[in-house]
Structure formats: C-alpha cells, structure tokens
C-alpha positions, 0 to 999 in steps of 0.5 A: 577569221581566227587570225583576224581576231588574234591580230586585232587582240594583239594590236589592242594589247600593244596599244594598251601597253604603250599607253600605260608605259607612256603615261607612267610617272617618271620618278627618276628626276622627281626630286630635281623637279620639285626642288626649289630653284636656286636663288638668283638675285641678278637681273637677266642679262640684256640682249641689246644695250642701246644707250650709246646709239641715236637715231641712225639709218633710213626710215621711221618707227612709231608706236601707236595705240588709242593714246596716239603715236610716238611721232615727234618723241611723244610717249604713248600711254598703256593702262594695265593692272595686276590682272593684265597678263597680255596686251598689244601695242601697234607699230608703224614703219616707213622707209626702213630697209626691207632687205635686212632683218629688223630686231625689235627689243623691249627694255633691251630684251629681244621681242621679235625679229621682223622684215620691216619696210613700209609696214604695220604690226603689233608687239606683245607686252607681258610680264615686266613689259607691263610694269608701271613706268616708261619702257623703251622699244628699239629697232635695230638692223645689223650689217649682214643681219649678224647681231655681232656686226655693226649697227646700220639702223637704230630707231627707238620709241617709248611707252608709259605703263600706268595703272588702271 
C-alpha cells in the first residue's frame, strides 16, 4: 500500500514539475519578440504574374455570388466594410482537366490548390482581397504540376469590392 502511495506522489510531483517548467516565461528572446518590426515599404512579391496570359486550355471558370456570375466577362460585386474580416465567393468550373492540379491566385497571390474538373467551391477573401476595387482571380495549371513549368491552362475572372 505504501508503494502505491509513494508512486502516486511521485507521479503527481513529476507532473507538477512539468507543468511549471512548460508554463514558465522564456525571457531569452523577450527583447527580440517585443522589438518593433523592421520597416519594409515594399509590396509583397507576387506568386504569379498573369499579365501576359490570355484564356487558354480546356474548360471554364466562373465566379458566382448573389450579384450573378462572371460569365461573358461580367464582374461580380462583393459588398464589404471595415468590419468585414472574412467573406467567401463561389466558383464553378466545367471541362477543366481534373488530372492536373489547379493553382488559384487572387491578385497574383496563391490562394489555394485544388483538383478541379466539373466542380463547385468557394474562395476565402480576407485582408487586401477585401479592399475596395477590382480584384483578379486566376486559375492556372502547369505542365507536370510544376509551377516552374509551362502554363497549360489559364482562366481568369474578376470581382469588384464595394463599400457597404
């Protein structure tokens, strides 16, 4: 009986010691963590620049929401205000090669990678993607699914953010 009590006390002591050690404040890098970030006025580097591409490859890609679709080059409207932190817009695809990975870029920044074909989904919009103005969504497939390879499919659509 004494052995069980001693073992239980030892387990409790070790557990308490671990909790205290793990919850302690690490002051070794406190000054580095609280230091002001370095000023960097440059815009983030884009993951994809599609300025030289036009619609190529099989299939269609449309953005959809309550304002309509981007069919025939239309631009859908998204209403947001300063309190809006996250919003979603839908997309519909048809005839896209489902055997290749599709990279979806918003304003040149990678948003997600999806296996598209005849599908529907949604894109999360936050931060700069909800700033007032027109934003471009591009869907790109690369030869061999390698972003350094040749673009084999390029589709683009736009949405316009307006203030509520």
